[in-house]
C-alpha positions in Angstrom: -0.1 -0.1 -0.1 2.9 2.2 -0.4 1.7 3.5 -3.5 -1.8 4.8 -2.1 -2.1 8.2 -0.5 -2.5 8.7 3.3 -6.2 9.8 2.9 -7.1 7.0 0.8 -5.3 4.5 3.0 -6.9 5.9 6.1 -10.3 5.3 4.4 -9.6 1.8 3.2 -8.4 0.9 6.9 -11.9 2.6 8.1 -13.9 0.4 5.7 -12.1 -2.7 6.7 -12.6 -1.7 10.5 -16.5 -1.0 9.8 -16.4 -4.6 8.1 -14.8 -6.6 11.0 -17.1 -4.8 13.5 -20.0 -5.7 11.4 -18.9 -9.4 10.8 -18.4 -9.6 14.6 -21.7 -8.3 15.2 -23.5 -11.0 13.3 -21.2 -13.7 14.7 -22.8 -13.9 18.0 -21.9 -17.5 18.2 -18.3 -16.6 18.6 -17.7 -15.9 22.1 -14.9 -13.2 23.3 -12.9 -16.1 25.0 -12.9 -17.9 21.7 -11.5 -14.7 19.9 -8.8 -14.3 22.7 -8.0 -18.0 22.4 -7.4 -18.2 18.8 -6.5 -14.5 17.6 -5.1 -12.8 21.0 -7.9 -10.2 20.7 -11.5 -10.0 21.1 -14.5 -7.3 20.7 -13.7 -5.7 23.8 -10.0 -5.2 22.8 -11.3 -3.5 19.5 -13.3 -1.2 21.3 -10.6 -0.3 23.7 -8.4 0.3 20.8 -11.1 2.7 19.4 -11.2 4.5 22.5 -7.5 4.8 22.8 -7.5 6.1 19.1 -10.3 8.6 20.0 -8.4 9.7 23.2 -5.1 10.3 21.4 -7.0 12.5 19.0 -9.0 14.4 21.8 -12.4 13.1 20.8 -14.7 12.5 23.6 -15.6 8.9 23.3 -16.8 6.9 26.5 -15.8 3.3 27.4 -19.5 2.6 27.1 -19.8 4.3 23.5 -16.8 2.5 22.2 -18.3 -0.7 23.1 -21.7 0.1 21.8 -20.2 1.1 18.4 -18.1 -2.3 18.2 -21.0 -4.6 19.5 -23.8 -2.4 17.8 -25.8 -2.5 20.9 -25.0 -1.6 24.6 -22.4 -4.0 26.0 -24.8 -5.2 28.8 -27.4 -6.0 26.3 -25.2 -7.8 24.1 -24.0 -10.0 27.2 -27.4 -10.9 28.3 -28.5 -11.9 24.8 -25.4 -13.7 23.7 -22.7 -14.3 26.3 -22.5 -17.9 27.7 -20.6 -19.1 30.6 -16.9 -19.9 29.5 -16.2 -23.8 29.5 -13.4 -25.1 31.4 -11.5 -26.0 28.3 -11.7 -22.4 26.9 -10.7 -21.1 30.6 -7.9 -23.2 30.5 -6.6 -22.4 26.9 -7.0 -18.6 28.1 -4.9 -19.0 31.0 -2.3 -20.8 29.0 -2.2 -18.2 26.2 -3.3 -15.1 27.9 -3.8 -11.8 25.9 -1.2 -11.0 23.5 -1.4 -7.2 23.5 
């Protein structure tokens, strides 16, 4: 992407972020612990990175707002609708690998 100007690169990256967030919203069967165990990040990480980027630019964005943006609804609502109790094997895998960021 070295031949692409900075503005276009930013637009492409933003489009990829939006598509990732939308994909994660539709894949409610994939739990955050699964994402952490396989990829080293989850929806919460993504929302934290969004908030950190906003903070770095001086843009007011609360933790709740960033989570709602990534989840497509308030975080507590998503948890009530879609989050299930982590299985022992998932917890063991998480303890073994831990977050990679």
